[in-house]
VMD Tcl script that draws the C-alpha trace (Angstrom):
set ca {
  {3.45 28.34 -4.35}
  {0.74 27.68 -1.96}
  {0.32 24.74 0.08}
  {-2.49 22.39 -1.33}
  {-5.48 21.90 1.33}
  {-5.20 18.42 2.71}
  {-7.53 15.61 1.02}
  {-10.39 14.50 3.34}
  {-9.66 11.37 5.63}
  {-11.45 8.04 5.29}
  {-15.42 8.73 6.57}
  {-15.46 7.70 10.09}
  {-17.58 5.07 11.05}
  {-20.87 5.81 13.54}
  {-20.71 4.37 16.89}
  {-23.68 2.28 16.15}
  {-22.65 0.51 13.09}
  {-19.14 -0.15 14.95}
  {-20.88 -1.59 17.91}
  {-23.07 -3.87 15.81}
  {-19.85 -5.24 13.71}
  {-17.35 -5.49 16.54}
  {-18.40 -9.49 17.60}
  {-18.47 -10.70 14.12}
  {-15.08 -8.81 13.25}
  {-13.47 -9.83 16.38}
  {-14.67 -13.87 15.87}
  {-13.24 -13.02 11.94}
  {-10.14 -12.06 13.22}
  {-9.44 -14.69 15.68}
  {-9.86 -17.12 12.84}
  {-7.67 -15.40 9.95}
  {-5.17 -14.98 12.65}
  {-4.03 -18.10 12.73}
  {-2.63 -17.97 9.53}
  {-0.13 -15.32 10.17}
  {2.39 -17.84 11.94}
  {3.00 -20.21 8.95}
  {3.17 -19.90 5.24}
  {-0.24 -19.58 3.24}
  {-1.84 -19.20 0.14}
  {-4.25 -16.28 -0.58}
  {-6.26 -15.85 -3.71}
  {-6.90 -12.04 -5.16}
  {-8.87 -12.02 -8.25}
  {-7.99 -15.32 -9.20}
  {-4.57 -15.14 -8.63}
  {-2.57 -17.12 -5.88}
  {-0.12 -15.37 -3.63}
  {2.24 -17.05 -1.11}
  {2.58 -15.23 2.07}
  {5.40 -16.13 4.46}
  {5.79 -16.10 8.74}
  {6.38 -12.34 9.06}
  {5.52 -10.96 6.06}
  {2.21 -8.59 6.05}
  {-0.80 -10.42 4.66}
  {-2.85 -8.61 2.32}
  {-6.17 -10.40 2.65}
  {-5.96 -10.79 6.66}
  {-5.17 -7.16 7.06}
  {-7.51 -6.33 4.22}
  {-5.76 -3.07 3.28}
  {-3.59 -4.61 0.63}
  {-6.28 -6.48 -0.95}
  {-8.26 -3.83 -1.34}
  {-5.91 -1.33 -3.01}
  {-4.70 -4.65 -4.89}
  {-8.05 -4.68 -6.56}
  {-7.92 -1.10 -7.45}
  {-4.74 -1.78 -8.97}
  {-6.12 -4.53 -11.21}
  {-9.10 -2.89 -12.34}
  {-9.50 0.77 -12.35}
  {-9.48 2.64 -15.74}
  {-7.24 5.25 -13.95}
  {-4.17 3.01 -13.89}
  {-3.95 2.02 -17.76}
  {-0.44 2.54 -18.90}
  {0.27 5.92 -20.49}
  {2.35 3.91 -22.81}
  {4.81 1.58 -23.67}
  {7.51 1.45 -20.98}
  {5.53 3.18 -18.22}
  {6.79 2.28 -14.96}
  {5.69 1.83 -11.70}
  {7.30 1.89 -7.92}
  {5.89 -0.59 -5.04}
  {7.27 0.73 -2.01}
  {6.66 -1.66 0.92}
  {5.93 -4.24 -1.41}
  {5.36 -7.46 1.52}
  {4.24 -10.22 -0.46}
  {4.62 -8.20 -4.17}
  {1.22 -8.31 -4.44}
  {0.59 -4.25 -5.65}
  {3.78 -4.68 -8.12}
  {2.19 -7.91 -9.25}
  {-1.22 -6.54 -10.56}
  {0.80 -3.19 -11.80}
  {3.32 -5.77 -14.22}
  {0.01 -7.47 -15.12}
  {-1.54 -4.15 -16.25}
  {1.45 -3.67 -18.64}
  {3.95 -1.55 -16.57}
  {7.68 -2.00 -16.25}
  {7.73 -2.35 -12.31}
  {10.41 -1.92 -9.56}
  {9.37 -2.74 -6.07}
  {11.34 -2.04 -2.46}
  {10.88 -3.53 0.94}
  {13.19 -2.88 4.22}
  {12.38 -6.66 5.53}
  {14.62 -9.17 3.77}
  {11.98 -11.85 3.97}
  {9.54 -9.91 2.03}
  {11.59 -9.17 -0.97}
  {12.10 -13.03 -1.11}
  {8.43 -13.70 -0.86}
  {7.73 -11.19 -3.50}
  {10.19 -12.53 -6.04}
  {8.67 -16.10 -5.25}
  {5.10 -14.40 -5.91}
  {6.61 -12.64 -9.25}
  {7.91 -16.36 -10.37}
  {4.43 -17.85 -9.57}
  {2.39 -15.02 -11.60}
  {4.81 -15.37 -13.89}
  {5.68 -11.46 -14.32}
  {8.84 -9.28 -14.25}
  {9.35 -7.09 -11.04}
  {12.41 -5.57 -10.41}
  {13.37 -6.16 -6.43}
  {15.24 -4.11 -4.03}
  {15.93 -4.69 -0.54}
  {16.43 -1.32 1.39}
  {14.45 1.64 3.08}
  {11.71 3.38 1.25}
  {13.31 5.42 -1.95}
  {16.87 4.73 -1.21}
  {17.23 1.56 -3.45}
  {15.81 3.91 -6.28}
  {17.53 6.73 -5.64}
  {17.67 9.26 -8.50}
  {15.16 7.50 -10.68}
  {11.63 8.75 -11.13}
  {8.25 6.88 -11.70}
  {4.85 7.79 -13.73}
  {3.21 5.79 -10.86}
  {3.90 4.88 -7.07}
  {1.77 2.46 -5.10}
  {2.17 2.05 -1.64}
  {0.14 0.62 1.55}
  {2.83 1.30 4.14}
  {2.90 1.44 7.95}
  {-0.26 3.39 8.89}
  {0.37 3.32 12.75}
  {3.04 5.63 14.93}
  {5.13 3.65 17.45}
  {8.25 1.66 17.69}
  {8.30 -1.81 15.90}
  {9.26 -4.67 18.29}
  {9.33 -7.20 15.72}
  {10.13 -7.94 12.26}
  {6.30 -8.41 11.20}
  {5.52 -5.31 13.09}
  {7.86 -3.04 10.64}
  {4.72 -3.68 7.96}
  {2.03 -1.63 9.93}
  {3.81 0.59 12.68}
  {6.90 2.97 12.63}
  {7.78 6.04 14.24}
  {8.44 8.19 10.91}
  {7.65 6.47 7.71}
  {4.86 8.32 7.33}
  {7.06 11.80 7.71}
  {9.52 10.57 5.23}
  {7.81 9.00 2.36}
  {5.58 12.30 2.15}
  {8.58 14.67 1.98}
  {10.17 12.34 -0.53}
  {7.42 11.45 -2.69}
  {7.42 14.53 -4.54}
  {11.08 13.68 -6.07}
  {10.17 10.22 -6.73}
  {7.45 10.92 -9.46}
  {7.61 11.93 -13.46}
  {6.34 14.86 -14.59}
  {2.43 14.03 -14.67}
  {2.92 10.78 -12.34}
  {0.82 9.84 -9.54}
  {1.21 8.13 -6.40}
  {-1.90 5.49 -5.67}
  {-2.31 4.47 -1.80}
  {-4.28 3.16 0.93}
  {-5.53 4.63 4.39}
  {-7.66 3.11 7.30}
  {-9.69 5.46 9.68}
  {-7.67 3.33 12.49}
  {-4.70 4.73 11.19}
  {-2.87 8.31 11.37}
  {-4.73 9.53 8.42}
  {-4.02 13.22 9.20}
  {0.07 13.07 9.30}
  {-0.11 11.55 5.62}
  {-2.37 13.78 4.50}
  {-1.08 16.46 6.03}
  {2.40 15.40 5.21}
  {1.57 15.33 1.36}
  {0.13 18.52 1.19}
  {3.01 20.22 2.90}
  {5.07 18.46 0.03}
  {3.37 20.36 -2.33}
  {1.20 17.57 -3.58}
  {-2.35 17.47 -4.51}
  {-4.14 14.51 -3.21}
  {-7.81 13.24 -3.85}
  {-9.83 10.32 -2.25}
  {-10.77 8.80 -5.31}
  {-12.34 5.57 -3.43}
  {-13.78 4.47 0.10}
  {-15.36 1.50 1.44}
  {-16.81 0.77 4.79}
  {-15.54 -2.67 6.76}
  {-18.05 -2.62 9.54}
  {-15.47 -1.37 12.04}
  {-13.10 0.64 9.71}
  {-13.24 2.72 6.55}
  {-10.56 2.36 3.81}
  {-9.95 4.82 1.28}
  {-7.90 5.12 -2.05}
  {-6.13 8.18 -2.59}
  {-4.10 9.57 -5.87}
  {-1.42 12.21 -4.98}
  {-0.13 14.40 -7.83}
  {1.53 17.62 -8.44}
  {-0.90 20.63 -8.84}
}
mol new
graphics top color blue
foreach p $ca { graphics top sphere $p radius 0.5 }
foreach p [lrange $ca 0 end-1] q [lrange $ca 1 end] { graphics top cylinder $p $q radius 0.2 }
display resetview
C-alpha cells in the first residue's frame, strides 16, 4: 500500500503580523501565567473546569480550548449511533473527553500524570458526565481496545521534560510513539482529531502519521497573532 502524503502544516504567520502581535501577546501571557501556580476555574462554552497546579491549562495555552470548542460544536463529531466510543489521550484536566461525553460518546481518558487524572475526574463530576479514567502512558491502559474517535492534544515540542508540568508539552518521543500506535486504536471507519500549533514539531507528527498509513486532513485553522492553530482528522485511507 502506498504511503499517504502528509497533510500541510498550520499556515505560517507572516513576519509583519508576528512583530505586530508580539508585544500584546507577551503582556497577555504575563498575566495568564500567574494562573499556573494555583488552582483556578476556567470557562469554556459556558462550562466550568477546575485546573490544578501542574496540570496543563487549556485556556492559558489555547490549544486545548481550540480543540475542545471544535469537539463541542462540529457536526463531524455527531456520534455514529448509540454506543459510539471515544478515547481522550493525554486528557489533562479532562476537557476534550468531557465535551465528547456531552455529545453522547462513551468516553475513556488516559493521562500519564496522576494529578491530571484526579483533576479530570473532578471535572467529570463537576460537569455531570461519565468518563472512564486511567493513569498510564499513551495507549497502554486501554491496550487491546479500539474506538470510534480518538482525541488528543499531546506534547508538540521535542525535548526532555524537567518537571511534571513540562510533561504536558515537551517530550523526546511521544510524537513518534503516538503516530506509530494510533492506527491500531481506531475502529474500522474510526477517526482521530487533534490540534497542532505552528510553533511545534508539526512535520514530525504529520509525517509520522503518514508513515503509519493514515490519511490526514487539515479541517480547521485559525491565526492567533504569533501562531496558527489547526485541527486535523486522521483516518485509514
